C-alpha positions in Angstrom: 0.8 154.9 -17.6 2.4 151.5 -17.2 1.1 148.4 -19.0 -1.3 146.4 -16.8 1.0 143.4 -17.2 3.9 145.1 -15.5 4.2 142.5 -12.8 5.8 139.1 -12.3 5.2 136.0 -10.3 8.1 134.2 -8.6 7.8 130.5 -7.7 9.9 129.8 -4.6 11.8 126.5 -4.2 10.9 126.3 -0.5 7.5 126.9 1.2 8.6 130.1 3.1 5.0 131.0 3.8 4.8 128.0 6.2 7.5 129.5 8.3 7.0 133.3 7.9 3.3 133.5 7.0 1.6 134.9 3.9 -0.5 137.9 2.9 -3.6 137.2 0.9 -5.1 139.2 -2.0 -8.3 141.2 -2.0 -10.1 142.0 -5.2 -11.5 145.5 -4.5 -13.2 147.7 -7.1 -11.2 150.9 -8.0 -14.0 153.2 -7.0 -14.1 151.6 -3.5 -10.3 151.8 -3.2 -10.5 155.5 -4.0 -13.5 156.0 -1.7 -13.4 157.6 1.8 -13.3 154.1 3.4 -9.7 153.7 2.2 -8.6 157.3 2.1 -5.2 157.7 3.8 -5.5 154.1 5.1 -3.4 152.2 2.6 0.1 150.9 3.2 2.8 150.5 0.5 5.9 148.5 1.1 9.0 148.4 -1.0 12.8 148.4 -1.2 13.2 152.0 -2.2 16.6 153.2 -3.2 16.5 156.0 -0.7 15.8 154.0 2.5 17.4 153.5 4.9 19.7 156.4 4.6 22.8 154.5 5.8 22.3 151.5 3.4 19.7 152.3 0.8 17.6 149.5 -0.6 18.7 146.9 1.9 15.7 147.0 4.2 12.0 147.3 3.3 10.4 150.6 4.0 6.7 151.4 4.2 4.4 154.4 3.6 1.4 154.2 5.9 -1.6 156.3 5.3 -1.5 156.7 1.5 -4.4 156.9 -0.9 -5.6 155.6 -4.3 -6.6 158.6 -6.3 -8.5 156.9 -9.1 -7.9 154.6 -12.0 -6.2 155.0 -15.3 -8.1 152.1 -16.8 -9.8 149.1 -15.3 -6.5 147.4 -14.5 -4.3 150.2 -13.2 -4.9 152.6 -10.4 -2.9 155.8 -9.6 -1.9 156.5 -6.0 0.1 159.0 -4.0 2.1 156.5 -1.8 5.7 157.6 -1.3 7.8 155.8 -3.8 11.4 155.9 -5.2 13.2 153.7 -7.8 13.4 150.2 -6.3 9.9 150.2 -4.9 8.4 148.8 -8.0 6.7 145.5 -7.4 6.0 146.3 -3.8 2.5 145.6 -2.5 -0.2 148.2 -1.8 -2.0 146.8 1.2 -5.4 147.5 2.7 -6.5 146.6 6.2 -9.8 144.8 6.1 -11.4 143.3 9.3 -8.0 143.8 11.1 -6.2 141.8 8.4 -3.9 143.2 5.7 -4.5 142.2 2.0 -2.6 143.0 -1.2 -4.9 145.1 -3.4 -2.3 146.2 -6.0 1.4 146.1 -6.9 3.3 149.4 -7.3 4.5 149.7 -10.8 5.7 153.1 -12.0 5.9 156.8 -11.3 5.0 159.7 -13.6 7.2 162.8 -13.4 6.7 166.3 -14.6 9.1 168.2 -16.9 11.2 169.2 -13.9 11.7 165.6 -12.8 9.3 165.9 -9.9 7.0 163.0 -9.1 3.4 163.7 -10.0 1.6 160.4 -9.5 2.3 156.7 -9.1 0.7 153.7 -10.7 -0.1 150.2 -9.4 -1.5 147.2 -11.2 -4.7 145.9 -9.6 -5.0 142.4 -8.1 -7.9 141.1 -10.2 -5.9 141.2 -13.4 -3.0 139.3 -11.8 -5.3 136.7 -10.3 -7.1 136.0 -13.6 -3.8 135.3 -15.3 -2.4 133.2 -12.4 -5.6 131.1 -12.3 -5.4 130.6 -16.1 -1.8 129.4 -15.8 -2.7 127.0 -12.9 -5.5 125.4 -15.0 -3.2 124.8 -18.0 
């Protein structure tokens, strides 16, 4: 599994959120994310190297209806959202009260001995938020 610190924060030079909007974070327990309430209801967005076919990686793609299967540890969950190299860092989103929130960031894929994808990993939001808050207070 990936390290729970397999993520990055980018500070933009312009406040693009004022023009295009923002997506908030939701701190959801792993057991709840893997529960029936979120089964086949998550959305993962990324710039996968296999989409679109004509110009791979140039446009974001999304997998709607994916599921968190469980947690590897308290900071990383495993999921079955459709991924491909290039989708790392993409958000895993949950719709809560008709609003989407980032609940994890896609991080890595585990493959079997034949090179087939077995499961994907994502770093949960709470770990990232703790570290971001700590940096903001320093």
